[in-house]
C-alpha positions in Angstrom: 135.5 222.8 2.8 139.2 223.3 3.3 140.9 226.1 5.2 139.6 229.6 4.5 141.4 232.2 2.5 143.0 235.3 3.8 141.3 238.5 2.7 142.4 242.0 1.8 141.1 245.1 3.5 141.6 248.8 4.0 141.1 248.3 7.8 142.5 245.7 10.2 139.7 243.6 11.7 138.8 243.7 15.4 140.4 240.9 17.3 137.1 239.4 18.4 136.0 238.8 14.8 139.3 238.1 13.1 139.0 234.9 11.1 142.5 233.6 11.7 145.9 234.9 12.7 147.0 234.4 9.1 144.6 236.9 7.7 146.3 239.7 5.8 144.9 243.0 4.6 145.8 245.5 1.9 147.2 248.8 3.0 145.1 251.9 2.7 146.0 253.8 -0.4 147.1 250.7 -2.3 144.0 249.8 -4.2 146.0 248.6 -7.3 147.8 245.8 -5.5 146.5 242.4 -6.6 146.3 239.8 -3.9 148.5 236.8 -4.0 147.8 233.2 -3.0 146.4 230.3 -4.8 143.3 228.1 -5.1 142.9 224.4 -5.5 141.8 222.8 -8.7 138.5 221.0 -8.5 138.1 217.4 -9.3 136.6 216.0 -12.5 133.5 213.9 -12.7 134.2 210.2 -11.8 135.2 208.3 -14.9 136.1 211.5 -16.9 139.9 211.0 -16.5 142.4 213.2 -14.8 142.0 216.9 -15.0 145.1 218.9 -15.8 146.1 221.4 -13.2 148.6 224.2 -12.8 152.3 223.5 -12.2 153.3 220.8 -9.6 153.3 221.7 -6.0 149.8 223.2 -5.9 147.4 222.3 -3.2 145.2 219.2 -3.5 141.5 219.6 -4.6 139.0 220.8 -2.0 136.0 218.8 -1.1 132.8 220.0 -2.6 130.5 222.4 -0.8 127.1 221.2 0.7 124.0 221.3 -1.4 122.7 224.9 -1.8 119.8 226.0 0.4 116.9 227.5 -1.4 117.0 231.3 -1.9 113.6 231.6 -0.2 115.0 230.1 3.0 118.1 232.2 2.8 116.1 235.4 2.3 113.1 234.9 4.5 114.2 232.6 7.4 117.5 234.4 8.1 116.4 238.1 7.9 117.1 239.5 11.4 115.1 242.0 13.5 116.4 245.6 13.3 118.3 245.2 16.6 120.6 242.7 14.9 121.7 244.9 12.0 125.3 244.8 13.3 125.3 241.1 12.2 123.4 241.6 9.0 125.0 240.8 5.6 123.2 241.9 2.4 123.4 239.3 -0.3 123.2 240.8 -3.8 123.5 238.0 -6.4 120.7 236.9 -8.6 117.7 235.3 -6.9 118.4 231.7 -6.3 122.2 232.1 -6.2 122.7 233.3 -2.6 121.9 230.1 -0.7 125.4 228.7 -0.1 126.7 232.0 1.2 123.7 232.5 3.4 124.1 229.0 5.0 127.8 229.5 5.6 127.3 232.9 7.2 124.4 231.5 9.4 126.9 228.9 10.7 129.1 231.7 11.9 126.2 233.6 13.6 125.4 236.1 10.9 122.0 236.9 9.5 121.4 237.7 5.9 119.1 239.8 3.8 118.7 238.6 0.2 118.3 241.7 -2.1 119.3 240.7 -5.7 120.7 243.7 -7.5 121.6 242.0 -10.8 120.0 239.6 -13.3 121.3 237.9 -16.4 120.0 238.3 -19.9 121.0 237.5 -23.5 123.7 239.4 -25.3 124.6 239.9 -29.0 126.2 236.5 -29.5 124.0 234.3 -27.5 122.2 232.7 -30.5 125.6 232.2 -32.3 127.1 230.0 -29.6 125.5 226.6 -30.5 126.7 226.9 -34.1 130.2 227.8 -32.9 130.3 224.7 -30.8 128.8 222.4 -33.4 131.0 219.4 -34.3 133.6 220.5 -31.8 134.7 223.4 -34.0 138.4 224.1 -34.5 138.8 224.8 -30.7 141.8 223.6 -28.8 140.0 225.0 -25.7 136.7 226.4 -24.7 137.3 228.7 -21.7 134.5 229.7 -19.2 135.1 232.3 -16.5 131.9 232.5 -14.4 129.1 230.2 -13.2 126.7 232.1 -15.5 129.0 231.7 -18.5 129.2 227.9 -17.7 125.4 227.6 -17.5 125.0 229.4 -20.9 127.7 227.3 -22.4 126.1 224.1 -21.1 122.8 224.9 -22.7 124.4 225.8 -26.0 126.6 222.6 -25.9 123.4 220.5 -25.5 121.7 222.4 -28.4 124.8 221.7 -30.6 124.5 218.0 -30.1 127.0 217.5 -27.3 130.2 217.7 -29.3 133.5 216.6 -27.8 135.3 219.7 -26.4 138.2 220.5 -24.1 137.0 222.9 -21.4 138.9 225.1 -19.0 137.2 226.8 -16.1 138.5 229.8 -14.1 137.8 228.2 -10.7 135.9 225.8 -8.6 132.6 227.6 -8.6 132.5 227.8 -12.4 133.7 224.2 -12.8 131.0 222.9 -10.4 128.2 224.0 -12.8 129.6 221.4 -15.3 130.8 218.8 -12.8 127.5 218.7 -11.1 125.2 218.7 -14.2 122.6 215.9 -13.9 124.0 212.5 -14.9 127.0 213.0 -17.1 125.3 215.5 -19.3 128.2 218.0 -19.5 131.7 218.0 -20.9 134.4 217.3 -18.3 136.5 220.2 -17.1 140.1 219.5 -18.2 141.9 222.4 -16.6 141.6 224.9 -13.7 144.3 227.4 -12.9 146.1 227.8 -9.5 144.3 231.1 -8.8 140.7 231.8 -9.9 141.1 234.8 -12.1 141.5 235.6 -15.8 145.1 236.7 -15.6 146.3 233.4 -14.0 144.1 231.4 -16.3 145.7 233.1 -19.3 149.2 232.5 -18.0 148.7 228.8 -17.1 146.4 227.4 -19.8 148.3 224.5 -21.4 149.7 225.4 -24.8 148.8 223.3 -27.8 151.5 220.9 -29.2 154.0 222.6 -31.6 152.5 223.0 -35.0 148.9 222.6 -33.8 146.5 225.5 -33.9 145.7 227.1 -30.5 142.2 228.3 -31.3 140.3 229.3 -28.1 136.6 230.0 -27.8 135.8 232.4 -25.0 132.0 232.6 -24.3 131.9 235.7 -22.1 129.8 238.3 -20.4 129.3 241.4 -22.4 130.7 243.3 -19.5 133.8 241.1 -19.0 137.2 242.8 -19.4 139.9 241.9 -21.9 142.5 240.4 -19.5 141.9 236.8 -20.6 142.0 237.2 -24.3 144.9 239.7 -24.2 146.9 237.4 -21.9 146.4 234.3 -24.1 147.2 236.1 -27.3 150.3 237.7 -25.8 151.7 234.1 -25.4 151.9 233.8 -29.2 150.4 230.3 -29.3 146.7 231.1 -28.9 144.1 232.9 -31.1 141.0 233.8 -29.2 137.4 234.1 -30.5 135.3 236.0 -28.0 131.5 235.6 -28.1 129.4 237.8 -25.8 126.9 235.2 -24.7 125.2 236.9 -21.8 124.8 240.2 -20.1 124.6 241.2 -16.5 121.9 243.8 -16.0 121.0 245.9 -12.9 117.7 245.4 -11.1 115.7 248.6 -11.3 115.8 250.5 -8.0 112.0 250.7 -8.1 111.8 246.9 -8.0 113.5 246.9 -4.6 111.3 247.3 -1.5 111.7 250.5 0.5 112.0 248.5 3.8 114.7 246.2 2.4 116.6 249.2 1.1 116.5 251.0 4.4 117.7 247.9 6.3 120.4 247.2 3.6 121.8 250.7 4.1 122.0 250.1 7.9 123.5 246.6 7.6 127.0 245.6 8.7 128.2 244.2 5.3 127.2 244.1 1.7 128.5 241.1 -0.3 129.2 241.9 -3.9 130.1 239.3 -6.5 130.8 241.3 -9.7 131.7 244.8 -10.9 128.1 245.0 -12.2 126.8 244.4 -8.6 129.1 247.2 -7.4 127.5 249.7 -9.8 124.0 248.4 -9.0 124.7 248.8 -5.2 125.8 252.4 -5.7 122.7 253.1 -7.8 120.5 251.6 -5.2 121.9 253.3 -2.0 123.2 256.6 -3.3 126.4 258.3 -2.2 129.6 256.5 -1.3 132.9 257.3 0.4 134.5 257.4 3.8 132.3 260.2 5.0 129.1 258.3 4.0 127.6 255.9 6.6 126.9 252.5 5.1 128.0 248.8 5.2 131.5 247.6 4.8 132.1 245.7 1.5 132.9 242.0 1.0 133.9 241.3 -2.6 134.1 237.8 -4.1 137.6 238.5 -5.5 140.2 241.1 -6.5 138.4 242.1 -9.7 135.2 243.0 -7.8 137.1 244.5 -4.9 139.2 246.8 -7.0 136.1 247.9 -8.9 134.5 248.7 -5.6 137.5 250.8 -4.5 137.6 252.6 -7.9 133.9 253.5 -7.4 134.7 255.1 -4.0 133.4 252.4 -1.7 135.0 252.3 1.7 136.4 249.4 3.8 136.5 246.9 0.9 137.6 243.3 1.7 138.3 240.4 -0.7 139.9 236.9 -0.4 143.2 235.9 -1.9 141.7 232.8 -3.3 138.1 233.4 -4.7 135.6 230.8 -3.6 132.9 230.2 -1.0 135.3 230.0 2.0 137.2 233.1 1.0 133.9 235.0 0.4 132.7 234.1 3.9 135.9 235.2 5.5 135.8 238.5 3.6 132.3 239.0 5.1 133.7 238.3 8.6 136.5 240.8 8.1 134.1 243.4 6.7 131.9 243.0 9.7 134.9 243.5 12.0 135.9 246.7 10.2 132.3 247.9 10.5 132.3 247.3 14.2 135.7 249.1 14.5 134.3 252.1 12.7 131.2 252.1 14.9 133.3 251.8 18.1 
């Protein structure tokens, strides 16, 4: 993939592990500052026509990532002996969704421990989504904001008879679920914003032509915030219908092995990919804060990073441009700050 993203942090990394001279970090005591930067739009499926992008001058699309390694290989083959805990990164996404990050970290010399802390389940509006999509509905846009939301939407779209729809995705990882569906069995993604977050998506989503309705369907996580719908409706040309189509649930602490928990607490870094994972991590490991010994935190993006800071986690790092490259560099920066604290 293309060049890695800079990350934000409460501590400057050690020189030996600094990912690049261009890496920047947030100042201590400024948790509310959103990171800047931009991400590249992803390319559409061959033959699907051009994908709209954010305003001119944005970077060109990134190449796609390698095929994901299996979760079993990521968890079992790369788990290090206790003496290597200073290079251990705990991966907390759902089982089967940690392989790409594990492979990328292994290429940089890090070992990983897969310890899924969250799982997805149905929500109040899951069953209503196929009917909402049937016939294409009145929707100017269907907007998906996470890989899980894209997967749930895709299943409902197929159940609805594959109607023609105009789809916007928050970023490359979300778009990839649709772009890489087997065959051409998914609607093409027509738009991705310049930065992979809900605020930017709401600001940059192309408006409907004058006089045409701007109905937007937002199939969301039950725990998602309101930034997207509020931002779209504040523009005056969109009306948003939100359906809570899935929920992110914590794995019970009793389901986690005592040995893995002990090693996770002693690891260099914990990688967190959602506010739900932040809460699940705290429930699993107990107390947090600067006085508490524990891993530094690598967050997938600003939403998760700021949630971690609000919950009292220390040494939180996140990339300016969410994506695999940025997540990896946040892990590298987090490992550096952990070594700095230990030294």
